[in-house]
C-alpha positions as CSV (number, residue, x, y, z in Angstrom):
1,M,25.1,14.5,3.2
2,L,21.4,14.5,2.1
3,F,20.2,16.0,-0.8
4,D,16.8,17.9,-1.6
5,F,15.3,16.4,-4.6
6,T,11.7,18.9,-4.1
7,D,12.3,21.1,-7.4
8,V,13.2,18.6,-9.5
9,I,9.7,16.9,-8.4
10,D,8.0,20.0,-8.6
11,M,9.2,20.2,-11.9
12,F,8.1,16.8,-13.3
13,T,4.8,17.2,-11.3
14,N,2.1,18.7,-13.8
15,E,-1.1,16.6,-12.8
16,T,-2.4,15.1,-9.6
17,A,-2.4,11.7,-9.3
18,Y,-4.9,9.9,-6.5
19,L,-4.6,6.9,-4.3
20,I,-7.2,4.9,-4.5
21,K,-8.7,4.1,-0.9
22,K,-11.5,1.4,-0.9
23,T,-13.3,1.1,2.0
24,E,-14.9,-1.9,3.4
25,G,-18.7,-2.7,2.6
26,Y,-20.9,-3.4,5.3
27,H,-24.6,-4.8,6.5
28,D,-26.9,-1.6,7.2
29,Y,-28.8,-2.8,9.8
30,D,-31.2,0.2,9.9
31,N,-32.2,-0.9,6.6
32,G,-33.0,-4.1,7.0
33,G,-29.0,-5.5,7.0
34,I,-28.9,-5.3,3.1
35,W,-25.7,-5.2,2.1
36,V,-23.6,-1.6,1.3
37,E,-20.6,-2.0,-1.1
38,G,-17.7,-0.1,-0.2
39,K,-16.7,2.6,-1.9
40,E,-13.6,4.1,-3.5
41,D,-12.1,7.3,-2.3
42,L,-9.5,9.3,-4.5
43,I,-6.9,10.7,-2.2
44,P,-4.5,13.6,-4.2
45,V,-1.2,12.7,-4.3
46,E,1.4,14.5,-5.4
47,G,4.9,13.7,-7.5
48,A,6.1,12.9,-10.8
49,I,5.1,10.2,-12.5
50,V,7.9,9.2,-15.2
51,R,7.9,6.4,-17.7
52,A,10.5,3.7,-15.8
53,D,14.6,4.1,-17.1
54,K,16.6,1.0,-18.7
55,D,17.8,0.9,-15.5
56,T,15.3,0.1,-13.4
57,L,13.6,-2.4,-16.1
58,E,16.9,-4.5,-15.9
59,L,15.8,-4.9,-12.1
60,L,12.6,-5.8,-13.0
61,G,13.6,-8.8,-15.1
62,G,14.6,-7.0,-18.4
63,G,12.0,-8.3,-20.4
64,S,9.2,-5.6,-19.5
65,S,8.5,-2.8,-21.8
66,N,9.2,1.2,-20.3
67,R,5.3,1.7,-21.3
68,E,4.2,-1.0,-18.6
69,Y,6.5,0.2,-15.5
70,W,6.6,3.5,-14.0
71,K,8.1,5.9,-11.3
72,F,6.5,7.9,-8.8
73,Y,8.8,10.5,-7.4
74,S,6.6,11.7,-4.6
75,K,7.0,13.3,-0.7
76,E,4.0,10.9,0.0
77,T,4.9,8.4,2.6
78,G,2.4,5.2,3.5
79,I,1.7,4.4,0.2
80,E,1.9,0.5,0.0
81,K,3.1,-2.5,-2.2
82,G,-0.5,-3.5,-3.8
83,N,-2.2,-0.2,-3.7
84,K,-4.0,1.6,-6.6
85,I,-2.7,4.9,-8.2
86,K,-5.3,6.9,-11.0
87,F,-3.5,9.1,-12.9
88,R,-5.6,10.7,-16.1
89,D,-7.1,7.8,-17.6
90,D,-5.0,4.8,-16.3
91,I,-4.7,2.9,-12.7
92,F,-1.4,2.1,-11.7
93,T,-0.5,-0.7,-9.0
94,V,2.3,-0.1,-6.7
95,M,4.8,-3.1,-7.2
96,D,7.6,-1.9,-4.6
97,N,8.7,1.2,-2.6
98,K,12.7,2.3,-3.0
99,D,13.7,4.1,0.1
100,Y,15.8,7.2,-0.7
101,S,16.3,8.3,2.6
102,R,19.9,8.1,2.4
103,F,19.8,10.6,-0.1
104,D,16.7,12.4,0.9
105,A,14.8,12.0,3.9
106,N,11.7,13.0,2.1
107,T,11.9,11.5,-1.3
108,Q,9.7,8.3,-1.6
109,I,10.3,6.5,-5.4
110,Y,7.5,4.2,-5.9
111,I,7.5,1.5,-8.9
112,L,4.2,0.9,-10.8
113,K,2.9,-1.2,-13.3
114,R,0.5,0.2,-15.6
115,G,-2.5,-1.9,-15.8
116,G,-3.6,-2.3,-12.2
117,V,-2.4,-5.7,-12.7
118,S,-0.5,-7.1,-9.7
119,E,2.4,-9.9,-10.7
120,R,4.6,-10.2,-8.0
């Protein structure tokens, strides 16, 4: 039996988060071959970002602060480990994706680390 977490996600979604996608740089040969840096595109993603609970912290090794690790409950797919997400003034790195398809075919739970630093 599948559940529908849509109402729960909607209840805790109060601001838009953004997936940061960086385009690759390139040589602009129309302008003498100068190097043009890639740019960052902010793609809106909907979901609820909440602090990681005690059980999640224990799975991450137990010693981490719940101010450091967060969870992103979302219907968004295609977000990969290592991607960056901007929420308010913080940048988070996607550390893992927990597959909840056996409970709700549309729900993704991403484990985020605040500060944009990847250590795994």
